[in-house]
Every structure is written in structure tokens, then in C-alpha cells.
KETORTOR-228295 format. One record per residue (C-alpha): residue in three letters; residue number from 1; y, z, x. Coordinates in steps of 0.5 Angstrom, whole numbers, plus 500, padded with zeros to 3 digits. Layout:
N
<aa = ALA&i = NUM&y = Y&z = Z&x = X> $
...
END
This chain:
302
<aa = MET&i = 1&y = 500&z = 500&x = 500> $
<aa = ARG&i = 2&y = 507&z = 498&x = 502> $
<aa = ALA&i = 3&y = 512&z = 503&x = 504> $
<aa = ALA&i = 4&y = 517&z = 504&x = 498> $
<aa = SER&i = 5&y = 524&z = 506&x = 498> $
<aa = VAL&i = 6&y = 527&z = 511&x = 503> $
<aa = LEU&i = 7&y = 534&z = 515&x = 504> $
<aa = GLY&i = 8&y = 537&z = 519&x = 508> $
<aa = LEU&i = 9&y = 538&z = 526&x = 506> $
<aa = CYS&i = 10&y = 542&z = 531&x = 511> $
<aa = ALA&i = 11&y = 542&z = 539&x = 511> $
<aa = ALA&i = 12&y = 548&z = 542&x = 515> $
<aa = LEU&i = 13&y = 548&z = 549&x = 517> $
<aa = LEU&i = 14&y = 555&z = 551&x = 517> $
<aa = VAL&i = 15&y = 560&z = 557&x = 520> $
<aa = THR&i = 16&y = 560&z = 562&x = 514> $
<aa = GLY&i = 17&y = 563&z = 564&x = 508> $
<aa = THR&i = 18&y = 562&z = 570&x = 503> $
<aa = ALA&i = 19&y = 557&z = 568&x = 498> $
<aa = THR&i = 20&y = 554&z = 572&x = 492> $
<aa = SER&i = 21&y = 547&z = 575&x = 493> $
<aa = ALA&i = 22&y = 541&z = 571&x = 489> $
<aa = ALA&i = 23&y = 534&z = 570&x = 490> $
<aa = ALA&i = 24&y = 529&z = 565&x = 491> $
<aa = PHE&i = 25&y = 528&z = 559&x = 496> $
<aa = CYS&i = 26&y = 529&z = 552&x = 494> $
<aa = ARG&i = 27&y = 525&z = 546&x = 496> $
<aa = THR&i = 28&y = 529&z = 539&x = 498> $
<aa = THR&i = 29&y = 528&z = 534&x = 493> $
<aa = THR&i = 30&y = 529&z = 526&x = 492> $
<aa = CYS&i = 31&y = 535&z = 527&x = 488> $
<aa = GLY&i = 32&y = 541&z = 522&x = 489> $
<aa = PRO&i = 33&y = 547&z = 523&x = 487> $
<aa = GLY&i = 34&y = 549&z = 525&x = 480> $
<aa = GLN&i = 35&y = 541&z = 524&x = 478> $
<aa = CYS&i = 36&y = 539&z = 532&x = 478> $
<aa = THR&i = 37&y = 542&z = 539&x = 475> $
<aa = PRO&i = 38&y = 542&z = 545&x = 479> $
<aa = SER&i = 39&y = 538&z = 550&x = 477> $
<aa = ALA&i = 40&y = 540&z = 556&x = 472> $
<aa = ASP&i = 41&y = 538&z = 560&x = 478> $
<aa = CYS&i = 42&y = 540&z = 557&x = 484> $
<aa = ASP&i = 43&y = 545&z = 552&x = 486> $
<aa = TYR&i = 44&y = 541&z = 549&x = 491> $
<aa = CYS&i = 45&y = 535&z = 548&x = 487> $
<aa = LEU&i = 46&y = 536&z = 541&x = 484> $
<aa = GLU&i = 47&y = 532&z = 540&x = 477> $
<aa = GLY&i = 48&y = 529&z = 533&x = 476> $
<aa = GLY&i = 49&y = 527&z = 530&x = 482> $
<aa = LYS&i = 50&y = 520&z = 530&x = 486> $
<aa = PRO&i = 51&y = 520&z = 535&x = 492> $
<aa = LEU&i = 52&y = 519&z = 533&x = 499> $
<aa = PHE&i = 53&y = 513&z = 533&x = 503> $
<aa = TRP&i = 54&y = 509&z = 532&x = 509> $
<aa = ALA&i = 55&y = 503&z = 528&x = 507> $
<aa = SER&i = 56&y = 499&z = 530&x = 514> $
<aa = ARG&i = 57&y = 498&z = 538&x = 515> $
<aa = CYS&i = 58&y = 500&z = 535&x = 522> $
<aa = VAL&i = 59&y = 507&z = 534&x = 524> $
<aa = SER&i = 60&y = 511&z = 533&x = 531> $
<aa = PHE&i = 61&y = 518&z = 534&x = 534> $
<aa = SER&i = 62&y = 521&z = 532&x = 541> $
<aa = VAL&i = 63&y = 527&z = 534&x = 544> $
<aa = HIS&i = 64&y = 533&z = 529&x = 548> $
<aa = GLN&i = 65&y = 531&z = 530&x = 555> $
<aa = ALA&i = 66&y = 538&z = 532&x = 557> $
<aa = GLY&i = 67&y = 539&z = 538&x = 553> $
<aa = SER&i = 68&y = 547&z = 540&x = 553> $
<aa = PRO&i = 69&y = 550&z = 539&x = 559> $
<aa = LEU&i = 70&y = 557&z = 542&x = 556> $
<aa = ARG&i = 71&y = 553&z = 548&x = 554> $
<aa = GLY&i = 72&y = 549&z = 549&x = 560> $
<aa = ILE&i = 73&y = 542&z = 548&x = 556> $
<aa = ASP&i = 74&y = 537&z = 544&x = 560> $
<aa = PHE&i = 75&y = 531&z = 540&x = 557> $
<aa = GLU&i = 76&y = 526&z = 546&x = 558> $
<aa = THR&i = 77&y = 531&z = 552&x = 555> $
<aa = ALA&i = 78&y = 532&z = 548&x = 549> $
<aa = ARG&i = 79&y = 525&z = 545&x = 548> $
<aa = ASN&i = 80&y = 522&z = 552&x = 548> $
<aa = THR&i = 81&y = 527&z = 555&x = 544> $
<aa = ILE&i = 82&y = 526&z = 550&x = 539> $
<aa = ALA&i = 83&y = 518&z = 551&x = 540> $
<aa = GLY&i = 84&y = 519&z = 558&x = 538> $
<aa = SER&i = 85&y = 523&z = 557&x = 532> $
<aa = TYR&i = 86&y = 516&z = 553&x = 529> $
<aa = ALA&i = 87&y = 512&z = 558&x = 532> $
<aa = ARG&i = 88&y = 516&z = 563&x = 527> $
<aa = TRP&i = 89&y = 515&z = 559&x = 521> $
<aa = MET&i = 90&y = 508&z = 558&x = 523> $
<aa = ALA&i = 91&y = 506&z = 565&x = 524> $
<aa = VAL&i = 92&y = 508&z = 568&x = 517> $
<aa = ASP&i = 93&y = 503&z = 571&x = 513> $
<aa = CYS&i = 94&y = 502&z = 568&x = 506> $
<aa = GLY&i = 95&y = 496&z = 573&x = 504> $
<aa = GLY&i = 96&y = 490&z = 576&x = 507> $
<aa = GLY&i = 97&y = 493&z = 574&x = 514> $
<aa = ASN&i = 98&y = 493&z = 567&x = 512> $
<aa = GLY&i = 99&y = 498&z = 563&x = 515> $
<aa = PRO&i = 100&y = 501&z = 556&x = 512> $
<aa = SER&i = 101&y = 496&z = 550&x = 513> $
<aa = LEU&i = 102&y = 501&z = 546&x = 518> $
<aa = GLN&i = 103&y = 500&z = 545&x = 526> $
<aa = VAL&i = 104&y = 506&z = 543&x = 529> $
<aa = TYR&i = 105&y = 506&z = 539&x = 536> $
<aa = ASP&i = 106&y = 511&z = 539&x = 541> $
<aa = TYR&i = 107&y = 511&z = 531&x = 544> $
<aa = GLY&i = 108&y = 516&z = 533&x = 549> $
<aa = ALA&i = 109&y = 522&z = 529&x = 552> $
<aa = VAL&i = 110&y = 525&z = 523&x = 550> $
<aa = SER&i = 111&y = 530&z = 518&x = 551> $
<aa = CYS&i = 112&y = 533&z = 516&x = 545> $
<aa = ASN&i = 113&y = 539&z = 521&x = 542> $
<aa = ARG&i = 114&y = 540&z = 517&x = 536> $
<aa = GLN&i = 115&y = 538&z = 519&x = 528> $
<aa = GLU&i = 116&y = 535&z = 513&x = 526> $
<aa = TYR&i = 117&y = 528&z = 511&x = 522> $
<aa = ASN&i = 118&y = 524&z = 505&x = 524> $
<aa = GLN&i = 119&y = 519&z = 501&x = 518> $
<aa = ARG&i = 120&y = 516&z = 496&x = 524> $
<aa = VAL&i = 121&y = 516&z = 500&x = 530> $
<aa = GLY&i = 122&y = 515&z = 507&x = 533> $
<aa = ASN&i = 123&y = 519&z = 513&x = 532> $
<aa = SER&i = 124&y = 520&z = 520&x = 534> $
<aa = ASN&i = 125&y = 523&z = 526&x = 530> $
<aa = ILE&i = 126&y = 528&z = 528&x = 535> $
<aa = TRP&i = 127&y = 532&z = 534&x = 536> $
<aa = MET&i = 128&y = 539&z = 532&x = 539> $
<aa = PHE&i = 129&y = 546&z = 535&x = 542> $
<aa = ARG&i = 130&y = 552&z = 532&x = 541> $
<aa = ASP&i = 131&y = 556&z = 534&x = 547> $
<aa = ASP&i = 132&y = 561&z = 528&x = 546> $
<aa = TYR&i = 133&y = 562&z = 526&x = 539> $
<aa = TRP&i = 134&y = 561&z = 529&x = 532> $
<aa = PRO&i = 135&y = 561&z = 524&x = 527> $
<aa = TYR&i = 136&y = 561&z = 527&x = 520> $
<aa = VAL&i = 137&y = 566&z = 531&x = 517> $
<aa = GLY&i = 138&y = 567&z = 539&x = 517> $
<aa = ALA&i = 139&y = 566&z = 538&x = 525> $
<aa = ALA&i = 140&y = 570&z = 545&x = 526> $
<aa = SER&i = 141&y = 565&z = 549&x = 522> $
<aa = THR&i = 142&y = 558&z = 545&x = 522> $
<aa = LEU&i = 143&y = 554&z = 547&x = 527> $
<aa = ALA&i = 144&y = 548&z = 542&x = 526> $
<aa = LEU&i = 145&y = 545&z = 537&x = 521> $
<aa = THR&i = 146&y = 538&z = 535&x = 519> $
<aa = THR&i = 147&y = 537&z = 528&x = 517> $
<aa = ILE&i = 148&y = 531&z = 527&x = 513> $
<aa = THR&i = 149&y = 528&z = 520&x = 512> $
<aa = PHE&i = 150&y = 523&z = 519&x = 505> $
<aa = ASN&i = 151&y = 520&z = 516&x = 500> $
<aa = VAL&i = 152&y = 524&z = 516&x = 494> $
<aa = LYS&i = 153&y = 519&z = 515&x = 489> $
<aa = THR&i = 154&y = 514&z = 520&x = 492> $
<aa = GLY&i = 155&y = 518&z = 524&x = 496> $
<aa = GLU&i = 156&y = 513&z = 523&x = 502> $
<aa = ILE&i = 157&y = 517&z = 525&x = 509> $
<aa = PHE&i = 158&y = 518&z = 519&x = 513> $
<aa = ASP&i = 159&y = 522&z = 522&x = 519> $
<aa = ALA&i = 160&y = 526&z = 528&x = 521> $
<aa = ASP&i = 161&y = 532&z = 529&x = 526> $
<aa = VAL&i = 162&y = 536&z = 534&x = 528> $
<aa = GLU&i = 163&y = 543&z = 534&x = 531> $
<aa = VAL&i = 164&y = 546&z = 540&x = 534> $
<aa = ASN&i = 165&y = 554&z = 540&x = 534> $
<aa = SER&i = 166&y = 555&z = 543&x = 541> $
<aa = LEU&i = 167&y = 562&z = 539&x = 542> $
<aa = GLN&i = 168&y = 565&z = 544&x = 537> $
<aa = ASN&i = 169&y = 561&z = 550&x = 538> $
<aa = SER&i = 170&y = 560&z = 555&x = 544> $
<aa = ILE&i = 171&y = 552&z = 554&x = 543> $
<aa = THR&i = 172&y = 549&z = 561&x = 547> $
<aa = VAL&i = 173&y = 542&z = 562&x = 549> $
<aa = GLY&i = 174&y = 539&z = 569&x = 550> $
<aa = ASP&i = 175&y = 541&z = 576&x = 547> $
<aa = THR&i = 176&y = 548&z = 577&x = 551> $
<aa = GLY&i = 177&y = 555&z = 573&x = 550> $
<aa = VAL&i = 178&y = 552&z = 571&x = 543> $
<aa = GLN&i = 179&y = 557&z = 566&x = 540> $
<aa = ALA&i = 180&y = 554&z = 560&x = 536> $
<aa = ASP&i = 181&y = 546&z = 563&x = 537> $
<aa = LEU&i = 182&y = 542&z = 557&x = 539> $
<aa = ASP&i = 183&y = 535&z = 561&x = 536> $
<aa = SER&i = 184&y = 538&z = 562&x = 529> $
<aa = ILE&i = 185&y = 541&z = 555&x = 528> $
<aa = VAL&i = 186&y = 534&z = 552&x = 531> $
<aa = THR&i = 187&y = 530&z = 557&x = 526> $
<aa = HIS&i = 188&y = 534&z = 555&x = 520> $
<aa = GLU&i = 189&y = 534&z = 547&x = 522> $
<aa = ALA&i = 190&y = 526&z = 547&x = 522> $
<aa = GLY&i = 191&y = 526&z = 550&x = 515> $
<aa = HIS&i = 192&y = 530&z = 544&x = 513> $
<aa = PHE&i = 193&y = 526&z = 540&x = 518> $
<aa = LEU&i = 194&y = 519&z = 542&x = 514> $
<aa = GLY&i = 195&y = 522&z = 541&x = 507> $
<aa = LEU&i = 196&y = 526&z = 547&x = 505> $
<aa = SER&i = 197&y = 533&z = 547&x = 502> $
<aa = HIS&i = 198&y = 538&z = 552&x = 502> $
<aa = SER&i = 199&y = 537&z = 558&x = 499> $
<aa = CYS&i = 200&y = 541&z = 563&x = 495> $
<aa = ASP&i = 201&y = 538&z = 570&x = 497> $
<aa = THR&i = 202&y = 544&z = 572&x = 502> $
<aa = ASP&i = 203&y = 539&z = 575&x = 507> $
<aa = ALA&i = 204&y = 534&z = 569&x = 507> $
<aa = THR&i = 205&y = 535&z = 565&x = 514> $
<aa = MET&i = 206&y = 535&z = 559&x = 509> $
<aa = TYR&i = 207&y = 542&z = 562&x = 507> $
<aa = ALA&i = 208&y = 547&z = 556&x = 508> $
<aa = SER&i = 209&y = 551&z = 560&x = 513> $
<aa = TYR&i = 210&y = 552&z = 563&x = 519> $
<aa = LYS&i = 211&y = 557&z = 568&x = 522> $
<aa = VAL&i = 212&y = 558&z = 567&x = 530> $
<aa = GLY&i = 213&y = 556&z = 572&x = 534> $
<aa = GLN&i = 214&y = 550&z = 574&x = 529> $
<aa = ILE&i = 215&y = 542&z = 573&x = 532> $
<aa = GLY&i = 216&y = 539&z = 575&x = 525> $
<aa = LEU&i = 217&y = 537&z = 568&x = 523> $
<aa = ARG&i = 218&y = 532&z = 568&x = 528> $
<aa = THR&i = 219&y = 527&z = 572&x = 524> $
<aa = LEU&i = 220&y = 525&z = 570&x = 517> $
<aa = GLU&i = 221&y = 526&z = 574&x = 511> $
<aa = PRO&i = 222&y = 521&z = 575&x = 505> $
<aa = ASP&i = 223&y = 524&z = 569&x = 501> $
<aa = ASP&i = 224&y = 523&z = 564&x = 507> $
<aa = VAL&i = 225&y = 516&z = 566&x = 508> $
<aa = ALA&i = 226&y = 515&z = 565&x = 500> $
<aa = GLY&i = 227&y = 518&z = 558&x = 501> $
<aa = ILE&i = 228&y = 514&z = 556&x = 507> $
<aa = CYS&i = 229&y = 508&z = 558&x = 504> $
<aa = ALA&i = 230&y = 509&z = 555&x = 497> $
<aa = LEU&i = 231&y = 510&z = 548&x = 502> $
<aa = PHE&i = 232&y = 504&z = 549&x = 506> $
<aa = PRO&i = 233&y = 499&z = 553&x = 502> $
<aa = PRO&i = 234&y = 493&z = 556&x = 506> $
<aa = GLY&i = 235&y = 487&z = 552&x = 506> $
<aa = SER&i = 236&y = 489&z = 545&x = 506> $
<aa = GLU&i = 237&y = 484&z = 540&x = 507> $
<aa = ARG&i = 238&y = 489&z = 534&x = 508> $
<aa = PRO&i = 239&y = 488&z = 530&x = 514> $
<aa = CYS&i = 240&y = 491&z = 532&x = 521> $
<aa = SER&i = 241&y = 496&z = 526&x = 524> $
<aa = SER&i = 242&y = 502&z = 528&x = 528> $
<aa = GLU&i = 243&y = 503&z = 522&x = 531> $
<aa = PRO&i = 244&y = 510&z = 519&x = 527> $
<aa = ARG&i = 245&y = 510&z = 514&x = 522> $
<aa = HIS&i = 246&y = 509&z = 507&x = 526> $
<aa = GLY&i = 247&y = 507&z = 511&x = 532> $
<aa = PHE&i = 248&y = 511&z = 515&x = 537> $
<aa = SER&i = 249&y = 516&z = 512&x = 541> $
<aa = SER&i = 250&y = 521&z = 515&x = 546> $
<aa = ASP&i = 251&y = 526&z = 510&x = 546> $
<aa = CYS&i = 252&y = 531&z = 508&x = 541> $
<aa = CYS&i = 253&y = 530&z = 502&x = 538> $
<aa = SER&i = 254&y = 533&z = 495&x = 541> $
<aa = PRO&i = 255&y = 535&z = 491&x = 540> $
<aa = ARG&i = 256&y = 538&z = 494&x = 533> $
<aa = SER&i = 257&y = 539&z = 488&x = 530> $
<aa = LEU&i = 258&y = 531&z = 488&x = 529> $
<aa = CYS&i = 259&y = 531&z = 495&x = 527> $
<aa = ASP&i = 260&y = 530&z = 498&x = 520> $
<aa = ARG&i = 261&y = 535&z = 504&x = 521> $
<aa = THR&i = 262&y = 538&z = 510&x = 517> $
<aa = GLN&i = 263&y = 545&z = 508&x = 517> $
<aa = LYS&i = 264&y = 551&z = 513&x = 515> $
<aa = ASP&i = 265&y = 558&z = 513&x = 511> $
<aa = SER&i = 266&y = 564&z = 515&x = 515> $
<aa = SER&i = 267&y = 566&z = 520&x = 510> $
<aa = SER&i = 268&y = 560&z = 523&x = 508> $
<aa = CYS&i = 269&y = 552&z = 525&x = 510> $
<aa = GLY&i = 270&y = 548&z = 519&x = 507> $
<aa = ALA&i = 271&y = 543&z = 513&x = 508> $
<aa = ALA&i = 272&y = 542&z = 506&x = 507> $
<aa = ALA&i = 273&y = 536&z = 506&x = 502> $
<aa = THR&i = 274&y = 531&z = 500&x = 504> $
<aa = GLY&i = 275&y = 525&z = 497&x = 500> $
<aa = ALA&i = 276&y = 519&z = 496&x = 502> $
<aa = GLU&i = 277&y = 518&z = 491&x = 508> $
<aa = GLY&i = 278&y = 525&z = 490&x = 508> $
<aa = GLN&i = 279&y = 527&z = 488&x = 502> $
<aa = SER&i = 280&y = 534&z = 490&x = 499> $
<aa = SER&i = 281&y = 535&z = 496&x = 495> $
<aa = PRO&i = 282&y = 542&z = 500&x = 493> $
<aa = TRP&i = 283&y = 545&z = 505&x = 497> $
<aa = TRP&i = 284&y = 545&z = 512&x = 496> $
<aa = LEU&i = 285&y = 550&z = 517&x = 499> $
<aa = LEU&i = 286&y = 549&z = 524&x = 499> $
<aa = GLY&i = 287&y = 554&z = 530&x = 501> $
<aa = ALA&i = 288&y = 552&z = 535&x = 506> $
<aa = LEU&i = 289&y = 549&z = 541&x = 504> $
<aa = GLY&i = 290&y = 553&z = 547&x = 506> $
<aa = LEU&i = 291&y = 559&z = 552&x = 505> $
<aa = ALA&i = 292&y = 566&z = 551&x = 508> $
<aa = ALA&i = 293&y = 568&z = 555&x = 514> $
<aa = ALA&i = 294&y = 572&z = 562&x = 511> $
<aa = SER&i = 295&y = 575&z = 568&x = 515> $
<aa = LEU&i = 296&y = 569&z = 573&x = 513> $
<aa = GLY&i = 297&y = 562&z = 573&x = 515> $
<aa = ARG&i = 298&y = 557&z = 575&x = 511> $
<aa = ARG&i = 299&y = 553&z = 581&x = 513> $
<aa = ARG&i = 300&y = 545&z = 581&x = 513> $
<aa = ARG&i = 301&y = 541&z = 587&x = 511> $
<aa = ARG&i = 302&y = 537&z = 589&x = 517> $
END
């Protein structure tokens, strides 16, 4: 069966403002602009679309080979921090000592530092730092952005790329002199990568905001655990294939004229929807999920 339409969904982690307390995780869905209505329980939960999912119980990630020279974060540090965030999600107890039915594979360094999905050639699910430019709105408040490419008819995820805004934010590692904590950022973004949307639980790691200097997002709360266990319940017998769709590639697709790429609008986060085998489909644009910067940050109960 040929691939149906795909579109990109962008999920941003933003520098924080205050918020009201609410509970319940949300799954990211296929909802396009104006297609779905927010749930009565949480504005981030949209009713009417199909939930996104990885078809395989195995997925992979890669990290751009340069790391972030601007912030003094080398490849190995970035890789270990990102790998640790996935391990944190996979180590939760879904009941009876059983963890989520998902395995995450580290495919190492890649040379491509571009968010893209190719329908004909190899891909990689890339984590990358933006030291030189941030091409999206809200640069002053956005810490990171996850773009997911998926089948709009079924919700199957084809590709996920994460961009960290290291240009506009003082990204730090470790427990001293903490600014924008890399470990906290990537743990949140890994949740998006796996299929979770933002949560209305203000204590959850998947809540949409972060206060500079905090390290609380490094650990997962009960709402996060409930979310990942719902996405990947123990005992799944789905096939395991960690290789990216159409095979693994360390390089960006070139020449670009031959590639089916996810494209972004200059004023909002979105993507072009392309049909099976390159047939034309309408454009869809989705705004970045998140909360604008404010003077006060929320306090996490620890």
C-alpha cells in the first residue's frame, strides 16, 4: 500500500508563564487547523482526530555531529543527554513492574542538520541545535521545537525531528550554573517525539512551559507515566524495526529538487501535505503549541 498524505506538526517548549492546574495527558492527533475542538478537560486535547502512533515498537534517533559549539556542548554530551531522556521514559512502571512496550535505538551522529522527511530516499530522526538562526516566530521564548511527519489518514508517524534554540537561549548541562537546562528540555521534547502533546497538569514534564534555572522537568510525574503507558502499553507484539522509513541516511537529501521535503511557512510552524508517491495535496499549516513568555514562572511541586 502506498503512503497516504503526510503533514508536519510542530510542538514547542516555551519559556514559561503561569497556568491553572488541570490534570490529564494529551496525545498528539491528526487534527488540522479548525478541524477539531478542545476537550472540556484540557485545551491541549483535541477531539475529532486520530491519535498519532509509531507503527513499530522500535524507533531510532540520531544527533547532529556538531552539537552546539556556541553553548560548549559537544556531540557526546548532547548524545548522552538525549539518550538519557529516552531511557527515563522507557524506565517508568506501567504496572506490575512492566515498562512501556517500546525500544529506542541510538543511531549515532549524522551530518544532516535540516528538518526534513523524504518519501523516496533515506531518513533519520534528528536532534539538532540552532546556533546561528531560529527560523520560527517566538524566538525569544521558544526553547525547542519538535516536528512530526505522519499519515493524516491513519496517524502513523513517519519521521520526527527536534530543533533546540541554542541561539536565543543559554543552554546548559549539569547541576551548577543552570540556565536553560538541556536535560529538562530534551526530556520534554522526547515526549513529543514519542507522540504526547502538552498536558494541562502543571506538575507534568509535558506541561507547556519551563522556568529558566529549573531542573524539575528531568523527572517524570504520574501524568507523564500515564501518558507513555497509554501510548505503549506493556505486552505489545507489534513488529520491531528501528530503521527510519525508506532506510537510514546520515546525509540531507540532495539535490533538494529531487526530495519530497517537509516545508515551513515563514510566519508559523507547518508543513506541506503531499500525497502518495508525490501526488499533490492541499497545504496545511499548524501553529506551534506553547505558552508565551511571562514575567512569572510556575512552581513545580517536588
